[in-house]
C-alpha positions as CSV (number, residue, x, y, z in Angstrom):
1,M,91.6,-181.6,224.0
2,P,93.2,-178.2,224.7
3,E,94.6,-177.7,228.1
4,R,94.0,-173.9,228.1
5,T,92.1,-171.2,226.5
6,I,93.7,-167.7,225.8
7,E,91.4,-164.8,225.0
8,A,92.9,-162.0,222.8
9,E,91.8,-159.3,220.3
10,V,93.9,-161.0,217.7
11,A,95.2,-164.4,217.2
12,V,98.4,-164.7,214.9
13,V,99.2,-168.1,213.6
14,G,103.0,-168.2,212.7
15,G,106.0,-167.2,214.6
16,G,108.2,-165.9,211.9
17,I,109.1,-162.7,210.8
18,A,105.8,-161.8,209.4
19,G,103.8,-163.0,212.2
20,L,105.9,-161.3,214.9
21,S,106.0,-158.1,213.0
22,A,102.2,-158.2,213.0
23,A,102.0,-159.2,216.6
24,T,104.6,-156.3,217.6
25,R,102.6,-153.8,215.7
26,L,99.5,-154.8,217.3
27,A,100.7,-154.9,220.6
28,A,102.3,-151.3,220.3
29,S,98.9,-150.2,219.2
30,G,97.5,-151.4,222.6
31,A,95.8,-154.6,221.2
32,D,95.9,-157.8,223.3
33,V,97.6,-160.4,221.0
34,V,98.4,-164.1,221.1
35,V,100.9,-165.8,218.6
36,L,100.7,-169.6,218.1
37,E,103.9,-171.3,216.5
38,A,103.9,-174.8,215.6
39,R,107.7,-175.3,215.9
40,D,109.7,-175.4,219.2
41,R,111.2,-172.2,218.1
42,V,110.3,-168.8,216.4
43,G,111.9,-167.6,213.2
44,G,110.2,-169.5,210.5
45,R,112.3,-169.7,207.5
46,T,115.2,-168.1,209.5
47,W,117.1,-170.5,211.7
48,N,120.3,-170.3,213.6
49,T,123.0,-172.7,214.4
50,E,126.4,-172.3,216.3
51,I,129.8,-172.6,214.3
52,G,133.0,-171.6,215.7
53,G,131.1,-170.4,218.8
54,E,129.1,-167.8,216.9
55,A,125.8,-167.9,215.3
56,N,125.4,-169.0,211.6
57,E,122.3,-169.5,209.6
58,L,120.5,-172.6,208.3
59,G,117.9,-170.5,206.4
60,G,117.3,-167.0,205.1
61,Q,120.1,-164.5,206.1
62,W,121.2,-161.5,203.9
63,V,120.1,-157.9,204.3
64,A,120.3,-155.4,201.3
65,P,121.1,-151.8,201.7
66,Y,117.9,-150.8,200.1
67,Q,115.7,-152.8,202.3
68,S,114.3,-149.8,204.5
69,A,111.7,-151.7,206.7
70,M,114.3,-154.3,207.8
71,H,116.8,-151.4,208.6
72,E,114.1,-149.6,210.5
73,L,113.3,-152.8,212.4
74,L,117.0,-153.7,213.2
75,E,117.5,-150.4,214.7
76,E,114.3,-150.6,216.8
77,L,115.5,-154.1,218.0
78,G,119.1,-152.9,218.7
79,I,120.5,-155.5,216.2
80,E,123.6,-154.8,214.2
81,L,124.8,-156.0,210.6
82,F,128.2,-156.8,209.3
83,P,129.4,-156.9,205.8
84,S,129.4,-160.1,204.0
85,F,132.9,-161.1,203.1
86,R,133.8,-160.9,199.5
87,E,137.4,-159.6,199.5
88,G,139.7,-161.1,196.8
89,S,139.0,-162.9,193.6
90,H,135.8,-164.6,192.8
91,T,135.5,-167.7,190.7
92,Y,133.4,-168.4,187.5
93,I,133.3,-172.1,186.2
94,D,132.6,-172.0,182.5
95,P,130.5,-174.5,180.4
96,E,133.5,-176.6,179.9
97,G,134.1,-176.8,183.5
98,R,137.1,-174.6,183.7
99,S,137.6,-172.2,186.7
100,H,138.2,-168.7,186.2
101,R,139.2,-166.1,188.7
102,Y,138.0,-162.4,188.4
103,E,137.5,-159.3,190.2
104,G,134.8,-157.0,190.6
105,H,131.1,-157.3,189.2
106,D,131.1,-159.1,186.1
107,A,132.2,-162.8,185.5
108,P,134.3,-163.5,182.4
109,L,131.5,-164.8,180.2
110,G,133.1,-163.9,177.0
111,D,132.3,-161.0,174.5
112,A,129.2,-162.7,173.0
113,A,127.7,-163.9,176.1
114,E,128.2,-160.7,178.1
115,K,126.5,-158.7,175.4
116,A,123.7,-161.0,175.3
117,F,123.4,-161.1,179.1
118,E,123.4,-157.2,179.4
119,A,120.8,-156.9,176.7
120,A,118.5,-159.5,178.3
121,D,119.2,-157.9,181.7
122,A,118.1,-154.4,180.3
123,K,114.9,-155.9,178.8
124,L,113.7,-157.4,182.2
125,D,114.6,-154.4,184.0
126,S,112.6,-152.3,181.5
127,M,109.5,-154.5,181.9
128,A,110.0,-154.9,185.8
129,K,110.0,-151.2,186.1
130,E,106.6,-150.9,184.7
131,L,105.2,-153.1,187.3
132,D,103.7,-152.0,190.6
133,P,105.2,-154.5,193.0
134,E,102.1,-154.4,195.1
135,A,99.9,-155.3,192.3
136,P,101.9,-156.7,189.1
137,W,98.7,-158.5,188.1
138,R,97.0,-155.0,187.2
139,H,99.7,-154.3,184.6
140,P,98.0,-153.7,181.1
141,D,99.8,-156.6,179.6
142,A,99.8,-158.8,182.8
143,R,97.8,-161.5,181.1
144,D,100.2,-161.8,178.2
145,L,103.1,-161.9,180.4
146,D,101.5,-164.5,182.6
147,E,100.9,-166.9,179.9
148,I,104.4,-167.2,178.6
149,T,106.9,-169.1,180.8
150,F,110.1,-167.5,181.7
151,E,111.9,-170.4,179.7
152,S,109.9,-169.6,176.7
153,W,110.9,-165.9,177.1
154,L,114.6,-166.7,177.4
155,R,114.5,-169.0,174.2
156,A,112.7,-166.2,172.4
157,E,114.7,-163.2,173.5
158,V,118.3,-164.4,174.5
159,S,120.3,-166.0,171.5
160,D,123.5,-166.8,173.3
161,E,123.2,-170.1,175.2
162,T,125.7,-169.2,177.9
163,A,123.8,-165.9,178.8
164,R,120.5,-167.7,178.7
165,D,121.6,-170.4,181.0
166,L,123.3,-167.9,183.6
167,M,120.1,-165.9,183.6
168,R,118.0,-169.0,184.1
169,A,120.4,-170.1,187.1
170,W,120.1,-166.7,188.7
171,L,116.4,-166.1,188.5
172,A,114.9,-169.3,188.3
173,G,117.3,-171.3,190.5
174,G,118.7,-168.5,192.7
175,F,115.3,-167.0,193.5
176,L,112.1,-168.7,192.3
177,A,113.9,-172.0,193.1
178,K,112.0,-173.7,190.5
179,P,112.6,-174.8,186.7
180,A,112.3,-172.0,184.4
181,H,109.4,-173.8,182.4
182,T,107.3,-173.9,185.7
183,F,106.6,-170.0,186.3
184,S,105.5,-167.2,184.1
185,L,107.5,-164.3,182.9
186,L,105.2,-162.1,185.0
187,Q,105.9,-164.1,188.2
188,G,109.7,-163.6,187.4
189,L,109.3,-159.9,186.8
190,W,107.3,-159.6,190.1
191,M,110.4,-161.0,191.8
192,I,112.6,-158.4,190.2
193,A,110.0,-155.6,190.8
194,G,109.6,-156.6,194.5
195,A,113.4,-156.2,195.1
196,G,113.6,-152.7,193.9
197,G,112.7,-152.9,190.2
198,T,116.1,-153.8,188.8
199,F,118.0,-156.9,188.0
200,E,121.1,-155.2,189.1
201,L,119.8,-155.4,192.8
202,F,120.1,-159.0,192.5
203,E,123.9,-158.9,192.6
204,P,125.7,-160.1,195.6
205,E,127.1,-156.5,196.2
206,Q,123.4,-155.5,196.8
207,C,121.1,-158.4,197.6
208,L,123.7,-160.2,199.7
209,A,125.5,-157.0,201.2
210,F,124.8,-157.8,204.9
211,R,124.5,-160.4,207.8
212,V,123.0,-160.0,211.0
213,V,125.3,-160.0,214.0
214,G,123.9,-163.0,216.0
215,G,122.3,-164.6,212.9
216,S,119.1,-163.7,211.3
217,Q,116.9,-165.6,213.6
218,M,117.8,-163.1,216.2
219,I,115.3,-160.7,214.5
220,S,112.4,-162.9,215.6
221,L,114.0,-163.8,218.8
222,R,114.3,-160.3,219.9
223,M,110.5,-159.6,218.9
224,A,109.4,-162.7,220.7
225,E,111.3,-161.6,223.7
226,R,109.3,-158.4,224.0
227,L,106.1,-160.2,223.3
228,G,106.8,-162.4,226.3
229,D,104.1,-165.0,227.1
230,S,102.0,-163.9,224.2
231,V,104.2,-166.3,222.2
232,V,103.2,-169.9,222.4
233,L,105.4,-172.6,221.0
234,N,104.8,-176.2,220.1
235,A,101.2,-175.1,219.2
236,P,100.5,-176.3,215.7
237,V,97.1,-175.0,214.6
238,R,94.6,-177.6,213.5
239,D,91.3,-175.8,213.3
240,V,90.0,-172.4,212.9
241,R,86.3,-171.7,213.6
242,W,85.2,-168.3,212.4
243,S,82.2,-166.1,212.1
244,E,81.8,-162.3,211.4
245,G,83.8,-160.6,214.3
246,T,84.8,-163.8,216.2
247,V,87.3,-166.5,215.6
248,E,88.6,-169.6,217.6
249,V,92.0,-170.8,216.8
250,E,92.5,-174.5,218.2
251,A,96.0,-175.7,218.3
252,E,97.5,-178.5,220.4
253,R,97.0,-177.9,224.0
254,V,95.7,-174.5,223.5
255,T,92.7,-172.6,222.0
256,A,92.7,-168.9,221.1
257,T,89.7,-167.0,220.8
258,A,89.8,-163.6,219.4
259,R,88.0,-160.8,217.3
260,S,90.2,-161.5,214.3
261,A,93.2,-163.5,213.2
262,I,96.3,-163.3,211.0
263,L,97.5,-166.4,209.4
264,A,101.1,-165.8,208.9
265,V,102.2,-168.8,207.2
266,P,103.2,-169.8,203.7
267,P,99.8,-170.0,201.6
268,N,100.6,-173.8,201.0
269,M,100.5,-174.5,204.7
270,T,97.1,-173.3,205.1
271,N,96.0,-176.4,203.4
272,A,97.1,-178.1,206.7
273,I,94.3,-176.4,208.7
274,R,90.7,-177.2,208.8
275,F,88.3,-174.2,208.6
276,D,84.8,-174.0,209.9
277,P,83.0,-172.8,207.8
278,V,85.2,-173.7,205.0
279,L,87.0,-171.2,203.1
280,P,85.5,-169.8,200.1
281,A,86.2,-171.8,196.9
282,W,88.3,-169.0,195.4
283,R,90.7,-169.0,198.5
284,M,91.1,-172.9,198.3
285,R,91.7,-172.9,194.6
286,M,94.4,-170.2,195.2
287,A,96.3,-172.1,197.8
288,Q,96.2,-175.2,195.6
289,A,97.6,-173.3,192.7
290,M,100.7,-172.1,194.7
291,S,103.6,-174.2,195.6
292,Q,107.0,-173.8,197.2
293,G,110.4,-173.8,195.7
294,S,113.0,-176.5,196.2
295,I,116.1,-175.6,198.3
296,N,118.7,-177.2,200.2
297,K,121.2,-175.1,202.0
298,V,124.6,-176.4,202.8
299,L,127.2,-175.1,205.2
300,A,130.6,-176.7,204.8
301,V,132.7,-176.0,207.9
302,Y,136.5,-175.7,208.0
303,E,138.9,-175.0,211.0
304,T,139.9,-171.8,209.1
305,P,138.8,-169.9,205.9
306,F,141.7,-171.2,204.0
307,W,140.6,-169.6,200.8
308,R,141.3,-166.3,202.0
309,D,144.9,-166.9,202.4
310,E,144.8,-167.8,198.8
311,G,143.4,-164.5,197.7
312,L,139.9,-166.0,197.1
313,S,136.7,-164.4,198.2
314,G,134.8,-167.7,198.5
315,Q,132.2,-166.3,196.1
316,G,131.6,-168.1,192.7
317,F,129.1,-168.9,190.0
318,A,128.6,-171.8,187.8
319,P,125.4,-172.3,185.9
320,Y,126.3,-175.8,184.7
321,E,127.1,-177.3,188.0
322,L,125.4,-178.9,190.8
323,V,126.9,-176.3,193.3
324,R,125.9,-173.2,191.0
325,E,126.6,-170.6,193.7
326,L,129.1,-170.3,196.6
327,Y,129.6,-167.8,199.4
328,D,131.8,-167.4,202.2
329,N,129.5,-167.6,205.3
330,S,132.3,-167.6,208.0
331,P,131.8,-165.7,211.5
332,P,132.5,-162.4,211.5
333,S,135.7,-163.2,213.9
334,A,136.7,-165.9,211.4
335,S,136.7,-168.3,214.1
336,A,136.0,-171.1,211.7
337,G,135.7,-171.2,207.9
338,V,132.2,-171.6,206.5
339,L,131.1,-171.8,202.7
340,T,127.5,-171.9,202.1
341,T,125.6,-173.1,198.8
342,F,122.3,-173.9,197.8
343,L,120.9,-176.7,195.7
344,A,117.8,-175.1,194.2
345,G,115.3,-176.0,191.8
346,E,116.0,-178.9,189.6
347,N,119.4,-179.4,191.3
348,A,117.5,-179.7,194.7
349,E,115.2,-182.3,193.1
350,R,118.0,-184.4,191.5
351,A,120.2,-184.1,194.7
352,G,117.1,-185.2,196.9
353,R,117.1,-188.5,195.1
354,L,120.5,-189.4,195.9
355,S,121.8,-190.9,199.1
356,A,123.1,-188.6,201.8
357,D,126.5,-189.8,201.4
358,H,126.5,-189.5,197.5
359,R,124.9,-186.0,197.5
360,R,127.6,-184.8,200.4
361,R,130.4,-186.3,198.1
362,E,129.0,-184.5,194.9
363,V,128.5,-181.2,196.8
364,L,132.0,-181.1,198.3
365,D,133.6,-182.0,194.9
366,G,131.6,-179.1,193.4
367,I,133.0,-176.6,196.2
368,A,136.5,-177.8,195.6
369,K,136.3,-176.7,191.8
370,Y,136.0,-173.1,193.3
371,V,138.4,-173.0,196.1
372,G,140.6,-176.2,195.6
373,P,140.9,-179.8,197.0
374,R,141.1,-178.6,200.6
375,A,137.3,-178.1,200.5
376,G,136.8,-181.9,200.4
377,Q,137.7,-182.3,203.9
378,P,135.5,-180.2,206.1
379,V,135.3,-180.6,209.9
380,D,131.5,-180.4,209.7
381,Y,128.8,-180.6,206.9
382,I,125.4,-179.2,207.6
383,E,122.4,-179.8,205.2
384,T,119.0,-178.3,205.6
385,D,116.4,-179.5,203.1
386,W,113.7,-177.1,203.6
387,S,111.3,-179.1,201.5
388,G,111.5,-181.6,204.4
389,Q,110.7,-179.1,207.0
390,E,107.0,-179.9,208.2
391,W,105.9,-176.4,208.8
392,T,107.5,-174.9,205.5
393,R,107.7,-177.6,202.9
394,G,109.9,-175.5,200.7
395,A,111.7,-172.3,200.3
396,Y,112.4,-169.6,199.5
397,G,108.8,-168.9,198.9
398,T,105.7,-169.9,197.0
399,S,104.6,-169.1,193.5
400,F,102.1,-169.7,190.7
401,G,102.5,-171.6,187.7
402,P,101.8,-169.9,184.3
403,G,98.5,-167.9,184.4
404,G,98.0,-168.2,188.1
405,L,99.2,-164.7,189.0
406,T,96.5,-163.0,187.0
407,R,94.0,-165.6,187.9
408,F,94.5,-165.1,191.7
409,G,96.5,-162.0,192.5
410,E,93.6,-159.9,193.6
411,D,93.0,-162.7,196.2
412,L,96.4,-163.0,197.8
413,R,95.8,-160.5,200.6
414,R,92.0,-160.5,200.4
415,P,90.6,-161.2,203.9
416,V,88.1,-164.0,204.7
417,G,85.7,-162.6,207.3
418,P,87.9,-161.9,210.4
419,I,90.8,-163.9,208.9
420,H,93.7,-161.9,207.4
421,W,97.0,-163.1,206.0
422,A,100.6,-162.1,206.1
423,C,103.9,-163.7,204.8
424,T,106.7,-162.7,202.4
425,D,105.3,-164.9,199.7
426,I,102.2,-162.2,199.3
427,A,104.2,-159.2,199.9
428,G,104.8,-156.8,197.1
429,V,107.9,-154.8,198.1
430,G,110.4,-157.3,199.5
431,H,108.7,-160.3,198.0
432,I,110.3,-163.6,199.0
433,H,112.8,-161.7,201.4
434,M,112.7,-160.9,205.0
435,E,111.9,-157.3,204.0
436,G,108.7,-158.6,202.4
437,A,107.9,-160.5,205.6
438,I,108.1,-157.4,207.7
439,R,105.9,-155.4,205.5
440,S,103.4,-158.1,205.1
441,G,103.1,-158.5,208.9
442,R,102.8,-154.7,209.3
443,Q,99.9,-154.4,206.6
444,A,98.0,-157.2,208.0
445,A,98.0,-155.7,211.8
446,A,97.0,-152.2,210.1
447,A,94.0,-154.2,208.6
448,C,93.0,-155.8,211.8
449,V,93.1,-152.6,213.6
450,E,91.0,-150.9,211.0
451,A,88.5,-153.7,210.9
452,V,88.1,-153.5,214.8
453,A,87.6,-149.8,214.6
454,A,85.1,-150.0,211.9
């Protein structure tokens, strides 16, 4: 039985960036708000650890220059950024497993692959620019785009195998975190449209431009600090009882009663909550149709960023390897050397079936292909399997299978009585980025204020 009851105007379920952004806006408007967070920390899919005496990130971390809501929030919170390290030569590992050093933007794919990649890139950009990122399902050809898988489009439109595989690795593995045959072309285009409407903004120089001083979880920690006792941790929500104009949210040891609620959790996690009365059938079917991507994030820690002494940036790409991408994630002072990689989609699924020792050995062998044999002897090795996190069960975000976006798109943000929804997974601009979480939380807060005033 709950030990205490809290009365508020709005109850927010979820203490990640979306929920805290919503709560912060509501509190600023004068509303009495409570935030119930299942974990023993705030931050959701952002989560700090400490390496070399400084913060590092186990989850989402990068900030792009074009993410205006994020920059506005950082200024408001007094949080600074520092540029991601990418000085020196990058590494590209070709289909034969050979390593190539290169400078600048473009990996040495070879003339045929480069031309095919640029042509496919241009086609995707052209289609993405036609979409409204807030409602891609309203595009005149949305149904056709939603019926074809991204894999089918690649096979039909990209003749060069290397270009096709690299594009698959970047969009399917690098962002949707699912095999390319499991989501539609429209879903992939929404990812591009939400990031600014061009595939170019996915490039590391843009999408991965900056990191947060103090680690990305600092964003949520600062918001929670300002909200004070309104944030309740270790409070997983089990039941939501609602009627028009009232809602009762029951969590472990606490019940919140409010006029409205914002569920700021990934759509798949709403299935872990019992609603009374039950949610409409359309809402339950929609949640069942969405699933999280598969991501393991790895931080390999060394005494120093030794690769820098060898003229390497620590950044690299390899569409055919287990370690398909690599980045220098060292603290800004370089008090330690940190390389980070992501096992995504099929790679995460395969790696998850290996023993921890076997997986660690394969990952370190893969990193060594980029920066040399010293990579095989880290002083620490930290792996976070986001599919194994109880209150997330995947990352980077949720997505539909073919046909799902046009089938349920209009329902993504549709309120149910006094219940509203927020998370980056349902955001338009900033979709599946921290930017989207901020925007989604603010939109849900505005909807609650409007509903109360009506």
